[in-house]
C-alpha positions as CSV (number, residue, x, y, z in Angstrom):
1,M,159.6,-114.4,-30.1
2,R,160.4,-110.7,-30.7
3,R,164.1,-111.3,-29.9
4,F,164.1,-114.3,-32.3
5,S,162.4,-112.2,-35.0
6,R,165.3,-109.8,-34.9
7,K,167.8,-112.5,-36.0
8,L,169.3,-112.2,-39.4
9,Y,168.6,-115.8,-40.3
10,F,165.0,-115.4,-39.4
11,K,164.7,-112.3,-41.5
12,V,166.4,-114.0,-44.4
13,A,164.2,-117.2,-44.1
14,A,161.1,-115.0,-43.8
15,A,162.0,-113.0,-46.8
16,I,162.6,-116.2,-48.9
17,A,159.4,-117.7,-47.6
18,V,157.4,-114.6,-48.5
19,G,159.1,-114.3,-51.8
20,A,158.5,-118.0,-52.5
21,A,154.8,-117.7,-51.5
22,I,154.3,-114.8,-53.8
23,I,156.1,-116.5,-56.7
24,A,154.2,-119.7,-56.1
25,A,150.9,-117.9,-56.0
26,L,151.6,-115.9,-59.2
27,S,153.1,-118.8,-61.1
28,S,150.3,-121.2,-60.0
29,F,147.7,-118.7,-61.0
30,A,149.2,-118.1,-64.4
31,F,149.9,-121.8,-64.9
32,Y,146.3,-122.7,-64.0
33,F,144.7,-120.6,-66.7
34,G,147.3,-121.5,-69.2
35,E,146.9,-125.2,-68.6
36,V,143.1,-124.9,-68.8
37,A,143.3,-123.1,-72.2
38,R,145.9,-125.7,-73.4
39,I,143.7,-128.7,-72.4
40,Q,140.6,-127.1,-74.0
41,E,142.5,-126.5,-77.2
42,R,143.8,-130.0,-77.2
43,A,140.3,-131.4,-76.7
44,R,139.0,-129.5,-79.7
45,A,141.9,-130.7,-81.7
46,D,141.1,-134.3,-80.8
47,I,137.5,-133.7,-81.8
48,H,138.5,-132.3,-85.1
49,Q,140.8,-135.2,-85.7
50,L,138.0,-137.6,-84.7
51,V,135.7,-136.0,-87.3
52,K,138.3,-136.2,-89.9
53,T,138.7,-139.9,-89.2
54,V,135.1,-140.7,-90.0
55,E,134.7,-138.1,-92.8
56,K,135.0,-140.6,-95.7
57,T,132.8,-143.1,-94.0
58,A,130.1,-140.5,-93.4
59,T,130.4,-139.3,-97.0
60,I,129.6,-142.9,-98.2
61,A,126.8,-143.2,-95.8
62,V,125.2,-140.0,-97.1
63,Y,125.9,-140.8,-100.7
64,V,124.2,-144.3,-100.5
65,Q,121.8,-143.0,-97.8
66,D,122.7,-146.0,-95.7
67,E,121.0,-145.5,-92.3
68,E,122.6,-148.4,-90.6
69,L,126.1,-147.2,-91.5
70,A,125.1,-143.7,-90.5
71,K,123.9,-145.0,-87.1
72,E,127.2,-146.8,-86.5
73,I,129.1,-143.6,-87.3
74,L,127.0,-141.6,-84.8
75,T,127.2,-144.3,-82.1
76,G,131.0,-144.5,-82.5
77,L,131.3,-140.8,-82.2
78,T,129.1,-140.4,-79.2
79,M,131.0,-143.0,-77.3
80,N,133.8,-140.6,-77.1
81,D,133.7,-138.5,-73.8
82,L,134.6,-135.4,-75.7
83,V,131.4,-135.6,-77.9
84,A,128.1,-134.5,-76.6
85,A,125.9,-134.9,-79.7
86,V,126.3,-135.8,-83.5
87,E,124.1,-135.0,-86.5
88,L,124.5,-136.3,-90.1
89,V,122.6,-134.3,-92.7
90,S,122.1,-135.0,-96.5
91,V,121.2,-132.5,-99.2
92,A,118.8,-134.9,-100.6
93,G,116.8,-134.9,-97.3
94,F,118.4,-137.8,-95.5
95,S,119.1,-136.8,-91.9
96,L,120.1,-138.6,-88.7
97,D,121.1,-137.4,-85.2
98,S,122.2,-138.8,-81.8
99,G,119.0,-137.8,-80.2
100,S,119.8,-134.2,-79.3
101,G,118.0,-132.6,-82.3
102,S,119.4,-130.2,-84.9
103,L,122.8,-128.8,-84.0
104,L,122.6,-126.0,-86.5
105,N,123.6,-122.6,-85.2
106,L,124.7,-124.0,-81.8
107,D,128.1,-122.9,-80.2
108,H,131.1,-125.3,-80.1
109,V,129.8,-127.3,-83.0
110,E,132.4,-128.8,-85.3
111,Q,131.0,-128.9,-88.9
112,I,132.5,-130.9,-91.8
113,K,131.1,-130.6,-95.3
114,L,130.7,-133.8,-97.2
115,F,131.3,-133.8,-101.0
116,H,130.4,-136.3,-103.8
117,P,132.9,-139.2,-104.0
118,F,133.3,-138.7,-107.7
119,N,132.8,-134.9,-108.0
120,E,134.6,-133.0,-105.3
121,A,132.9,-129.8,-106.2
122,E,129.4,-131.1,-105.3
123,Q,128.4,-131.0,-101.6
124,I,126.1,-133.9,-100.7
125,G,125.8,-133.4,-97.0
126,E,127.3,-132.2,-93.7
127,L,128.5,-133.8,-90.4
128,R,128.0,-131.8,-87.3
129,L,129.6,-132.7,-84.0
130,L,128.9,-130.9,-80.6
131,A,131.8,-130.9,-78.1
132,D,131.0,-131.8,-74.5
133,E,132.2,-128.5,-73.0
134,V,131.3,-129.5,-69.4
135,Y,133.5,-132.5,-69.6
136,I,136.3,-130.7,-71.3
137,N,136.3,-127.8,-68.8
138,Y,136.1,-130.2,-65.8
139,N,138.9,-132.3,-67.1
140,A,141.0,-129.2,-68.0
141,K,140.5,-127.5,-64.6
142,G,141.2,-130.7,-62.7
143,S,144.4,-131.3,-64.6
144,A,145.4,-127.6,-64.2
145,V,144.8,-127.7,-60.4
146,N,147.0,-130.7,-60.0
147,Q,149.7,-129.2,-62.1
148,A,149.5,-125.9,-60.1
149,Q,149.7,-127.7,-56.8
150,M,152.7,-129.6,-58.0
151,L,154.3,-126.3,-59.0
152,A,153.5,-124.6,-55.7
153,L,154.9,-127.6,-53.8
154,L,158.0,-127.5,-55.9
155,T,158.4,-123.7,-55.3
156,V,157.9,-124.1,-51.5
157,T,160.3,-127.0,-51.4
158,T,162.9,-125.0,-53.3
159,A,162.4,-122.0,-50.9
160,L,162.9,-124.2,-47.9
161,L,166.0,-125.7,-49.4
162,V,167.4,-122.2,-50.3
163,S,166.6,-121.0,-46.8
164,L,168.4,-123.9,-45.3
165,I,171.4,-123.4,-47.6
166,V,171.5,-119.6,-46.8
167,H,171.2,-120.4,-43.1
168,Q,174.0,-122.9,-43.1
169,T,176.3,-120.9,-45.4
170,L,175.6,-117.3,-44.4
171,T,173.4,-116.5,-41.4
172,S,174.7,-119.3,-39.2
173,P,178.4,-118.3,-39.6
174,L,177.4,-114.6,-39.2
175,N,175.5,-115.4,-36.1
176,E,178.5,-117.3,-34.8
177,I,180.7,-114.3,-35.5
178,T,178.2,-112.0,-33.9
179,D,177.9,-114.0,-30.7
180,K,181.7,-114.2,-30.4
181,F,182.0,-110.4,-31.1
182,E,179.5,-109.7,-28.3
183,E,181.9,-111.4,-25.9
184,V,184.7,-109.1,-26.8
185,E,185.8,-106.8,-24.0
186,P,188.0,-103.7,-24.7
187,G,191.6,-104.3,-23.7
188,K,191.3,-108.2,-23.8
189,D,193.0,-110.2,-26.5
190,I,190.1,-112.3,-28.0
191,E,190.3,-113.8,-31.5
192,I,187.3,-114.7,-33.5
193,K,187.7,-118.0,-35.3
194,V,186.9,-118.1,-39.0
195,P,183.9,-120.4,-39.5
196,R,184.5,-123.7,-41.2
197,F,184.6,-123.7,-45.0
198,H,184.8,-119.9,-45.0
199,H,188.5,-119.2,-44.9
200,G,188.6,-117.8,-48.5
201,D,185.2,-116.0,-48.8
202,E,183.7,-112.8,-47.6
203,I,182.7,-114.2,-44.2
204,G,186.3,-115.3,-43.6
205,S,187.4,-111.8,-44.6
206,L,184.9,-110.3,-42.2
207,A,186.2,-112.4,-39.2
208,K,189.8,-111.5,-40.1
209,G,188.9,-107.8,-40.4
210,I,187.2,-107.9,-37.0
211,N,190.3,-109.5,-35.4
212,R,192.5,-106.8,-36.9
213,L,190.0,-104.2,-35.6
214,I,190.1,-105.7,-32.1
215,S,193.9,-105.8,-32.2
216,S,194.0,-102.2,-33.3
217,L,191.5,-101.2,-30.7
218,N,193.4,-102.9,-27.9
219,S,196.6,-101.1,-29.0
220,S,194.8,-97.8,-29.0
221,I,193.3,-98.5,-25.6
222,E,196.7,-99.3,-24.2
223,S,198.2,-96.2,-25.7
224,E,195.4,-94.1,-24.4
225,R,195.8,-95.7,-20.9
226,D,199.5,-94.8,-20.9
227,M,198.8,-91.3,-22.2
228,R,196.1,-90.8,-19.5
229,E,198.5,-91.9,-16.8
230,K,201.1,-89.5,-18.1
231,T,198.6,-86.8,-18.4
232,E,197.4,-87.3,-14.8
233,V,200.9,-87.1,-13.6
234,L,201.5,-83.9,-15.6
235,E,198.2,-82.5,-14.5
236,K,199.0,-83.1,-10.9
237,K,202.3,-81.4,-11.3
238,F,200.9,-78.4,-13.1
239,R,198.0,-78.1,-10.7
240,L,200.5,-78.1,-7.8
241,I,202.6,-75.4,-9.7
242,F,199.4,-73.4,-10.5
243,E,198.0,-73.6,-6.9
244,Q,201.3,-73.2,-5.0
245,A,203.0,-70.7,-7.3
246,S,204.0,-67.4,-5.6
247,A,203.1,-65.6,-8.8
248,G,199.5,-64.7,-9.5
249,I,198.4,-66.5,-12.6
250,C,195.1,-66.0,-14.6
251,L,193.7,-66.4,-18.0
252,I,191.5,-63.8,-19.8
253,D,189.4,-64.3,-22.9
254,G,189.0,-62.2,-26.0
255,N,186.9,-59.7,-24.1
256,N,189.5,-59.4,-21.2
257,L,187.1,-61.4,-18.9
258,L,188.7,-63.5,-16.2
259,V,188.5,-67.2,-17.1
260,T,190.4,-68.8,-14.2
261,A,193.0,-67.8,-11.6
262,N,195.2,-69.3,-8.8
263,P,195.2,-68.5,-5.1
264,A,198.2,-66.2,-5.4
265,F,196.2,-64.1,-7.9
266,Q,193.5,-63.8,-5.3
267,S,195.9,-62.6,-2.6
268,I,197.5,-60.1,-5.0
269,L,194.5,-58.6,-6.8
270,L,191.2,-59.8,-5.3
271,K,192.0,-59.2,-1.6
272,N,188.6,-59.6,0.0
273,H,186.9,-61.3,-3.0
274,S,186.9,-65.0,-4.0
275,I,188.0,-66.3,-7.4
276,A,184.6,-67.7,-8.1
277,D,183.0,-64.3,-7.7
278,A,185.6,-62.7,-9.9
279,I,185.3,-65.2,-12.8
280,G,183.6,-63.3,-15.7
281,L,184.7,-59.8,-14.6
282,K,187.0,-57.7,-16.7
283,L,190.6,-57.7,-15.6
284,T,191.3,-54.2,-16.8
285,D,188.8,-52.8,-14.3
286,W,191.3,-53.4,-11.5
287,F,194.0,-51.1,-13.0
288,H,194.6,-47.4,-13.5
289,N,194.8,-46.3,-17.2
290,Q,192.1,-48.9,-18.0
291,E,191.6,-47.7,-21.6
292,Q,195.3,-47.7,-22.4
293,L,195.6,-51.3,-21.0
294,E,192.7,-52.4,-23.1
295,A,194.3,-50.9,-26.2
296,F,197.5,-52.6,-25.3
297,L,195.8,-56.0,-25.0
298,L,194.1,-55.5,-28.3
299,K,197.4,-54.8,-29.9
300,I,198.9,-58.0,-28.5
301,R,196.1,-60.1,-30.0
302,H,196.5,-58.6,-33.4
303,D,200.3,-58.3,-33.6
304,N,202.0,-61.5,-34.6
305,N,205.4,-60.2,-33.4
306,L,204.1,-59.7,-29.9
307,D,203.9,-63.0,-28.0
308,T,205.1,-62.1,-24.5
309,V,205.2,-58.6,-23.0
310,A,206.1,-57.4,-19.5
311,L,204.6,-54.3,-17.9
312,D,204.6,-52.6,-14.4
313,L,201.0,-51.6,-13.7
314,K,199.4,-49.6,-10.9
315,L,196.3,-51.1,-9.2
316,K,193.2,-49.1,-8.3
317,T,193.1,-48.6,-4.5
318,Q,191.0,-46.7,-2.0
319,A,191.8,-43.1,-1.4
320,D,193.3,-43.8,2.1
321,S,195.4,-46.8,0.9
322,R,198.9,-46.7,-0.4
323,D,199.7,-47.3,-4.1
324,C,200.0,-50.9,-5.2
325,W,202.1,-52.0,-8.2
326,V,202.3,-55.4,-10.0
327,H,204.7,-56.6,-12.5
328,C,202.6,-58.4,-15.3
329,L,203.8,-60.7,-18.0
330,F,201.3,-61.1,-20.8
331,S,201.5,-64.2,-23.1
332,K,199.3,-65.3,-25.9
333,V,198.0,-68.9,-25.6
334,M,196.0,-70.8,-28.2
335,D,192.9,-72.6,-27.0
336,C,191.1,-74.9,-29.5
337,D,188.1,-75.2,-27.3
338,E,187.4,-71.5,-27.4
339,E,185.6,-69.9,-30.3
340,S,188.1,-67.1,-30.5
341,G,190.9,-69.6,-30.3
342,L,193.1,-67.1,-28.4
343,I,193.4,-66.3,-24.7
344,I,196.0,-64.4,-22.8
345,E,197.9,-65.8,-19.8
346,V,198.9,-63.2,-17.2
347,L,201.6,-63.8,-14.6
348,M,201.9,-61.1,-12.0
349,Y,204.0,-60.3,-9.0
350,D,203.4,-57.7,-6.3
351,V,206.2,-55.2,-6.8
352,T,204.8,-52.5,-4.5
353,E,207.8,-52.5,-2.2
354,R,210.3,-52.6,-5.0
355,T,208.5,-49.8,-6.9
356,E,208.4,-47.7,-3.7
357,R,212.1,-48.3,-3.2
358,E,212.8,-47.4,-6.8
359,V,210.7,-44.3,-6.6
360,S,212.3,-43.4,-3.3
361,T,215.8,-44.0,-4.7
362,R,215.0,-42.0,-7.8
363,F,213.5,-39.2,-5.7
364,E,216.5,-39.1,-3.4
365,A,218.9,-39.1,-6.4
366,D,217.1,-36.2,-8.0
367,H,215.8,-34.1,-5.1
368,D,217.2,-32.1,-2.2
369,A,216.8,-34.0,1.0
370,L,215.7,-30.9,3.0
371,T,213.3,-29.0,0.7
372,H,212.3,-31.8,-1.7
373,L,213.0,-29.6,-4.6
374,K,215.2,-30.8,-7.5
375,N,218.9,-30.9,-6.6
376,R,221.5,-29.1,-8.6
377,R,222.6,-32.2,-10.6
378,A,219.0,-33.1,-11.7
379,G,218.2,-29.4,-12.2
380,E,221.0,-28.8,-14.7
381,R,219.7,-31.8,-16.7
382,L,216.2,-30.6,-16.7
383,L,217.1,-27.0,-17.6
384,R,219.0,-28.2,-20.6
385,S,215.9,-30.2,-21.7
386,L,213.8,-27.1,-21.1
387,F,216.0,-25.1,-23.5
388,N,215.8,-27.9,-26.1
389,R,212.0,-27.9,-25.9
390,A,211.9,-24.1,-26.3
391,S,214.3,-24.3,-29.3
392,E,212.2,-27.0,-31.0
393,N,209.0,-25.0,-30.6
394,S,210.5,-21.6,-31.2
395,E,209.4,-20.4,-27.8
396,M,211.2,-19.0,-24.8
397,A,212.3,-20.1,-21.4
398,V,212.9,-18.1,-18.3
399,I,215.6,-18.6,-15.6
400,L,215.0,-17.1,-12.1
401,N,218.0,-16.9,-9.8
402,I,216.7,-16.5,-6.2
403,D,218.9,-15.6,-3.3
404,L,217.4,-15.2,0.2
405,D,218.0,-11.8,1.9
406,K,219.7,-11.8,5.3
407,F,219.6,-15.6,5.6
408,K,223.0,-15.7,7.4
409,A,221.5,-13.7,10.3
410,V,218.8,-16.3,10.7
411,N,221.4,-19.0,11.3
412,D,223.5,-16.8,13.5
413,I,220.6,-15.6,15.7
414,H,218.2,-18.6,15.8
415,G,220.5,-21.5,14.9
416,H,220.8,-23.8,11.9
417,E,217.6,-25.7,12.7
418,A,215.7,-22.4,12.3
419,G,217.6,-21.9,9.0
420,D,216.6,-25.3,7.8
421,S,212.9,-24.5,8.7
422,V,213.2,-21.3,6.6
423,L,214.6,-23.2,3.7
424,V,211.8,-25.8,3.9
425,E,209.3,-22.9,3.9
426,V,211.0,-21.4,0.9
427,G,210.6,-24.7,-1.0
428,K,206.8,-24.7,-0.2
429,R,206.4,-21.1,-1.3
430,L,208.2,-21.8,-4.6
431,M,205.9,-24.8,-5.3
432,S,202.9,-22.6,-4.6
433,V,204.0,-19.9,-7.0
434,F,205.1,-22.0,-10.0
435,R,203.3,-24.7,-12.1
436,N,203.8,-28.4,-11.8
437,D,205.8,-28.5,-15.0
438,D,208.1,-25.6,-13.9
439,I,211.5,-26.7,-12.6
440,C,212.2,-25.6,-9.0
441,I,215.8,-26.3,-7.8
442,R,217.8,-25.8,-4.6
443,W,221.0,-24.7,-6.2
444,G,223.0,-24.6,-3.0
445,G,222.8,-23.0,0.5
446,D,220.2,-20.3,0.4
447,E,220.3,-20.0,-3.4
448,F,217.4,-21.3,-5.6
449,V,216.9,-21.5,-9.4
450,V,213.6,-21.9,-11.2
451,G,213.1,-22.7,-14.9
452,C,209.8,-21.9,-16.7
453,Y,208.6,-22.6,-20.2
454,F,206.8,-19.7,-21.8
455,D,204.3,-20.3,-24.6
456,T,204.4,-16.9,-26.2
457,S,201.0,-17.5,-27.9
458,R,199.5,-17.6,-24.4
459,L,201.2,-14.6,-22.9
460,E,198.9,-11.6,-22.5
461,D,201.6,-9.0,-23.1
462,R,203.9,-11.2,-25.1
463,G,207.1,-11.3,-23.1
464,E,208.5,-8.9,-20.6
465,A,205.3,-7.8,-19.0
466,A,204.3,-11.5,-18.3
467,I,207.8,-12.1,-16.9
468,A,207.6,-9.0,-14.7
469,S,204.2,-10.2,-13.4
470,L,205.8,-13.5,-12.4
471,G,208.7,-11.8,-10.7
472,E,206.4,-9.5,-8.7
473,K,204.3,-12.5,-7.5
474,L,207.4,-14.4,-6.5
475,V,208.9,-11.4,-4.5
476,M,205.6,-10.8,-2.8
477,T,205.2,-14.4,-1.8
478,M,208.8,-14.7,-0.5
479,S,208.6,-11.4,1.5
480,Q,205.8,-12.6,3.8
481,N,207.1,-13.2,7.4
482,F,207.6,-16.7,8.6
483,S,206.5,-17.7,12.2
484,L,209.1,-20.0,13.5
485,S,207.2,-20.4,16.8
486,D,204.5,-18.7,18.7
487,D,206.8,-16.0,19.9
488,V,209.4,-16.0,17.1
489,T,208.7,-14.4,13.7
490,I,211.4,-14.2,11.0
491,E,211.3,-11.5,8.4
492,M,211.9,-13.0,5.0
493,G,212.8,-11.7,1.6
494,A,214.5,-12.6,-1.6
495,S,216.5,-11.0,-4.4
496,V,215.6,-12.3,-7.8
497,G,217.5,-12.1,-11.1
498,I,215.8,-13.1,-14.4
499,S,217.3,-14.2,-17.7
500,V,215.5,-15.3,-20.9
501,Y,216.2,-18.0,-23.4
502,P,217.2,-17.3,-26.2
503,Q,217.3,-13.5,-25.9
504,H,220.0,-13.5,-23.2
505,G,221.8,-16.7,-24.2
506,R,221.4,-20.2,-25.6
507,D,223.4,-22.3,-23.1
508,L,222.8,-22.9,-19.4
509,E,226.1,-21.4,-18.1
510,R,225.4,-18.1,-20.0
511,L,221.9,-17.8,-18.8
512,L,222.8,-18.6,-15.1
513,T,225.6,-16.0,-15.3
514,V,223.4,-13.2,-16.5
515,A,220.6,-14.2,-14.1
516,D,223.2,-14.0,-11.3
517,L,224.1,-10.5,-12.5
518,A,220.5,-9.4,-12.5
519,M,220.1,-10.9,-9.0
520,Y,223.0,-8.8,-7.7
521,Q,221.4,-5.8,-9.2
522,S,218.3,-6.5,-7.1
523,K,220.4,-6.7,-4.0
524,Q,222.2,-3.4,-4.7
525,A,218.9,-1.8,-5.4
526,G,217.7,-2.6,-1.9
527,R,216.9,-6.3,-1.8
528,N,213.5,-8.0,-1.8
529,Q,212.9,-7.3,-5.5
530,Y,213.4,-8.7,-8.9
531,S,215.5,-7.5,-11.9
532,I,215.4,-8.7,-15.5
533,Y,218.8,-8.8,-17.1
534,Q,219.7,-6.0,-19.3
535,P,222.7,-6.3,-21.8
536,E,224.4,-3.2,-20.3
537,L,224.7,-5.0,-16.9
538,S,228.2,-6.1,-16.1
539,A,230.1,-7.2,-13.0
540,Q,231.9,-3.9,-13.1
541,N,228.7,-1.9,-13.0
542,L,227.6,-3.9,-10.0
543,S,230.8,-3.6,-8.0
């Protein structure tokens, strides 16, 4: 019953029935009282007309005071069902009633004044007639009830007829369309037939619209099925590429947190950790110069001209592990599912071996193979850069020309291997004396050159005193004996010549020449000491 009550035609029929019942009740109620009032009014009109009919006869009866005529009038009036009692009264004292007594001052009494037949201004009597209200009301209510019942029956009949018509023309076709529509399965071509006699109305349009919708839905389903198959194929290919790629691939969100990564990424970066454990960690934490990398990633996100950028980055490693380098390619990728809408794809390759080869090649190209100091070719380039820096900052640079004392005797007495050991030791002593940004060069054989940048604002004695202090420290360090073995000790020493940029010259060749002159002065003065170039020095003075 509950399922049946949900049907449209049941709801429509119920609505019509309820509406018809309400209308029937209201109309019958109103019709009943109206009909009662109408019948009562008609009865009184009939009584009045009846009185008017006997008015002249009653006037004659009163005028001549004819009792027999008066009785006939009263008898004739009381025979009418509408009349309850009649009274005929004369001014002269003649009076006759139907047996109910005087009707004066009673309700529902019809009174007719009787005037003189020959003098209409003279009243000679009065005819009083009492209406039978019980009969009138009974008759009126009975008639009204019959009429109301007929009206209610007509209303209910009309409602049933309307319900039947609505069911046949509206709810039944809709029910037929609904039942057919419930049989529709996505992807199957099923056409809903237009109900009979409804090809040109709204129900026909509804059926045609549903057929168009089904056709469109089936087309969409077919397109979606094809798209899904293509997507699955592409997804399988991309998953294979992603999982089998030799390059590490990962995605990071707007906070540089790891979103996903492939197995190659794990082997390059995570080592002993799983990808699942690393999801949500900050990528930049794995690299040196973390702050600079975060600033770089922020710049990529906000710079529309930077879409893809490649960098070589150094990974953080344990103290006893070798340095690891990766080549990273950063690319911006839009993601509509993310609130930020922008993530960064990172492709990385382990380039540790390549970097080490590059560093080794660069080192070999710029350094002396024995002492690991800068070689002459690289040294010349760096010294010129040093002079340019001093010139730009209005500072000075110092060139120290160092020549080992009695080095030939070491080779002659102890052999070239011993000489090489001495040269290596010299390189170590030079690195211990000078700063990391000073330029230490093996110029050739047993000759060395050092270039130093002097910030005059930081020199205690502003110039020559500071240079002299540096020369003394160098000579003292170089003069310490070197133990070749447990039973062999080699005496060492060095003669040092010093020139200053720009006081002694502004080009490398000039400064090297005058430093060489100062070095020879040190040798002539007894070796194992330093000399600062003086303008009066010349090759002739030193000969």
